C-alpha angles and dihedrals in degrees: 000000000000092000090052090053091048090051093049090051091052090053092051093049092047091049096048131082094223094120099027120101100230124202127202113266111262125188109266114223124185119222114255089214095056092106088059091046087233099137115031113217091241089070093052099053094093135014090243096059090044091054090050088054090049094053092049095052095037097053092036089052090052091056091048091047090055092053093045098047090042088065094064097069090045094050090046091051090049092050089049091052090050092056091048089050091052090067096041136087136006122311132190091210116193123114115008130226095239100237118200115250083234089074089065094219117158092233142355118270131233121256089221089057091051092048090053090056094045092047090066108128094209115103119227089252090057091048089054096049095044101037130079121277108212097163143037096262093051088053088053093055103273120138108245127196092246090058094047092048091048091052089052101036094135091059132085107285096220090050090051090054091048095053092048091046088055089061100040144020090219142029096283135054138182107264093227091053092047092051092048092047093049091049089049091051093050092050097043118034092198095055094074095056093046093046094050092053093047093051093049093049090048091053094048094044091053091056092046091049091052092049089050090054090049091047119044099009106040093036094048092045092051092048092048096047091048091053093051091045105046108014110022093154095056109122094220095062096095092059103044133182095019093051089065090072109016103042151018079356133215091268089072093059097091089063090065099035114133 
C-alpha cells in the first residue's frame, strides 16, 4: 500500500509545474526565411537574440553595400578609359579578333596588334622589375597594368588593355599566372579571346552576386530579424515583406512594438 502511495505522488509531481520556470504564452511565429536557412531558430527564441542578429546583418550589409556601390564609379571610369584608348596610339589594322559584345569593348581589336603585344621578348619577371610600381601589390612582385603598359608602350593602347584584362579582372595579376597566360596566348590564338570573355564575365558576375546578397537576402534577413526583435506579435510577420504594404501594413506596427 505504501509503495502505491509513493508511486501516485511521483506521478503528481511529474505532471505538475511546481518546479518548472513557466513563461507567459507568446504567439509563436515561424520565420518565412526558414527555407533559405537565413535566420536560425536559435536567434528567434527571444527578442534580444533577434535584435543581435539584426545588428550583425544590418551593419555587415552596410559594409558590403559600400564595397558593391564603390565598384560602379570604378567600372565607369574603366569604361571611359577604354573609349579614350580606342582613339589613341598606332594600330596595324587588318583582320580583327572577333571580341564578344559581352566584353563591352568600344570596338574590336586587330590580330596584328595582339601579335605585336605577345611578341614582346621581355618575361613577366623582367616587366615587374623594370616597370613602375604604383601600388602595394606591385611592390610585392605582382605585375600591374602600368608595368605591362610600360613594357609595351609602342603597341596599341586598347590592345594592351585587352591583353592584360584577359589575364586579370583587376589591375594586378600574379606573375606566374601572367606568364602562363601569355605563353598560352602565343601558342593558341583563340585562347586570348576566350580568356578575355571569361575574365570579363567573372568580374561582372561577382558584382551582380554581391548586389544579390545585399538585395533579397540581406534586406529580407534584416526585416525578419527586426520583426522578431521589436514587434514579434505583429500579425503580418508571417508574410513579410508584402504585409508591410498590403496588410496589415507597416502603419500598424507601433501597436505591437515592445
